[in-house]
ZAMARGU-4260 file (C-alpha; in steps of 0.2 Angstrom, whole numbers, plus 5000, padded with zeros to 4 digits):
<rodrens>
0) 5160/5028/5196 | 5162/5039/5181 | 5167/5057/5185 | 5170/5064/5167 | 5163/5062/5150
5) 5180/5058/5143 | 5180/5041/5152 | 5164/5037/5141 | 5173/5043/5125 | 5188/5032/5130
10) 5177/5017/5133 | 5169/5018/5116 | 5186/5020/5107 | 5190/5003/5115 | 5173/4996/5111
15) 5175/5001/5093 | 5190/4990/5090 | 5180/4975/5090 | 5164/4981/5080 | 5162/4973/5063
20) 5146/4982/5058 | 5139/4999/5059 | 5131/5002/5076 | 5121/5017/5082 | 5121/5019/5101
25) 5110/5031/5111 | 5114/5037/5128 | 5098/5040/5139 | 5103/5042/5157 | 5117/5049/5168
30) 5129/5048/5153 | 5118/5058/5142 | 5116/5071/5156 | 5135/5072/5158 | 5136/5076/5139
35) 5124/5090/5142 | 5134/5096/5157 | 5120/5093/5169 | 5129/5079/5179 | 5146/5077/5186
40) 5146/5059/5190 | 5136/5044/5186 | 5136/5026/5192 | 5131/5018/5176 | 5129/5021/5157
45) 5112/5018/5150 | 5113/5014/5132 | 5100/5009/5119 | 5101/5002/5102 | 5087/5000/5089
50) 5090/4983/5083 | 5094/4965/5089 | 5108/4965/5076 | 5116/4980/5084 | 5113/4973/5101
55) 5122/4957/5097 | 5137/4966/5089 | 5139/4977/5104 | 5137/4963/5116 | 5151/4953/5108
60) 5162/4968/5108 | 5159/4971/5127 | 5164/4953/5131 | 5180/4954/5121 | 5186/4969/5131
65) 5183/4959/5147 | 5166/4966/5152 | 5156/4953/5162 | 5137/4950/5160 | 5128/4952/5177
70) 5112/4944/5169 | 5109/4927/5161 | 5109/4927/5142 | 5092/4929/5134 | 5084/4920/5120
75) 5083/4930/5104 | 5064/4931/5103 | 5064/4941/5119 | 5075/4955/5113 | 5062/4968/5110
80) 5063/4973/5128 | 5079/4964/5133 | 5091/4972/5145 | 5109/4967/5149 | 5120/4973/5163
85) 5139/4973/5160 | 5152/4977/5172 | 5171/4980/5172 | 5181/4990/5185 | 5172/5007/5187
90) 5161/5004/5172 | 5143/4997/5173 | 5133/4997/5157 | 5115/4995/5156 | 5111/4990/5138
95) 5094/4989/5130 | 5086/4985/5114 | 5073/4997/5109 | 5064/4998/5125 | 5071/5004/5142
100) 5066/4995/5158 | 5050/4989/5149 | 5043/5006/5149 | 5052/5019/5138 | 5054/5015/5119
105) 5067/5022/5107 | 5055/5032/5095 | 5058/5040/5079 | 5057/5057/5087 | 5070/5053/5099
110) 5082/5047/5086 | 5079/5063/5076 | 5082/5074/5091 | 5097/5065/5098 | 5114/5074/5096
115) 5129/5064/5088 | 5143/5065/5101 | 5156/5057/5090 | 5160/5042/5078 | 5171/5029/5084
120) 5176/5018/5069 | 5159/5010/5065 | 5151/5015/5081 | 5141/5031/5081 | 5137/5038/5099
125) 5122/5049/5101 | 5115/5058/5117 | 5097/5059/5118 | 5089/5077/5120 | 5086/5084/5138
130) 5067/5083/5134 | 5068/5064/5131 | 5080/5061/5146 | 5067/5071/5157 | 5053/5059/5151
135) 5063/5044/5154 | 5067/5049/5171 | 5048/5053/5174 | 5045/5034/5169 | 5058/5027/5181
140) 5059/5026/5200 | 5077/5025/5203 | 5086/5035/5217 | 5091/5052/5211 | 5079/5053/5196
145) 5068/5066/5203 | 5084/5077/5207 | 5089/5074/5189 | 5072/5081/5183 | 5074/5096/5194
150) 5092/5099/5188 | 5087/5097/5169 | 5074/5111/5172 | 5085/5122/5181 | 5100/5121/5169
155) 5091/5119/5152 | 5077/5128/5142 | 5065/5113/5141 | 5054/5113/5126 | 5038/5107/5134
160) 5029/5104/5117 | 5042/5091/5113 | 5039/5083/5130 | 5020/5083/5127 | 5022/5076/5110
165) 5034/5062/5115 | 5023/5058/5131 | 5008/5054/5119 | 5020/5044/5107 | 5026/5034/5122
170) 5009/5030/5127 | 5004/5025/5109 | 5019/5014/5106 | 5020/5006/5123 | 5006/5005/5135
175) 4993/5019/5137 | 4994/5018/5156 | 5011/5027/5155 | 5002/5043/5152 | 4996/5042/5170
180) 5014/5038/5177 | 5021/5053/5168 | 5007/5065/5174 | 5010/5060/5192 | 5029/5063/5190
185) 5026/5080/5182 | 5014/5084/5197 | 5028/5080/5209 | 5039/5092/5199 | 5026/5105/5201
190) 5026/5102/5220 | 5045/5105/5220 | 5043/5122/5212 | 5046/5118/5194 | 5034/5126/5182
195) 5026/5113/5170 | 5016/5122/5157 | 5009/5106/5149 | 5001/5101/5165 | 4983/5104/5160
200) 4985/5094/5144 | 4994/5080/5153 | 4980/5079/5166 | 4967/5079/5152 | 4976/5064/5144
205) 4977/5055/5160 | 4959/5058/5164 | 4955/5051/5146 | 4964/5035/5150 | 4956/5032/5167
210) 4939/5035/5159 | 4943/5023/5145 | 4949/5010/5158 | 4933/5012/5168 | 4923/5009/5153
215) 4932/4994/5148 | 4931/4987/5165 | 4912/4990/5165 | 4910/4981/5148 | 4919/4966/5155
220) 4910/4965/5171 | 4894/4976/5171 | 4887/4968/5187 | 4901/4976/5198 | 4894/4993/5194
</rodrens>
């Protein structure tokens, strides 16, 4: 269990000792919320890199500092959505290349909005924006994600236009069905008393997807309708 952000800084100081190329690492879960002072404890550190090369460099370093992989090795061709889980003592690292949990992709907008935490040798550590963390947690169903979404809205001035823009982008670069997932999660937030000013636009986008899905289904099997 990680109880202070200084533990994450110390970890990346250690990781950097065995990094031979420049690596940009993006925090996107509880670790990022700790940086934004919206979480006091996290069980794991979700990190994303933007290339297979960076993924491999980081993987080798983690193994050299006695982190153990909890998943079997993957072939290189599968690394566009690869995930690896590493564990050592109180640290658990969930590491992704480009796409997190096969849903949430590291977009250009996310990279631009991320704040640089610190540079550790050749490792640059960045924390994703609260808007992007909110969207990430709207696309996952892990325990505590809904509470984190509420906390983000209570403690930060969320730029909802960024959320709307990135939701559209995630549906464009991933699967357009994600827009319906995000809409449902935002509706849940409204039910919990959070004001979501982009709800009208999100419902419209979701309705557009459903209409398109129905039309595609009809074209493939018109006798069913």
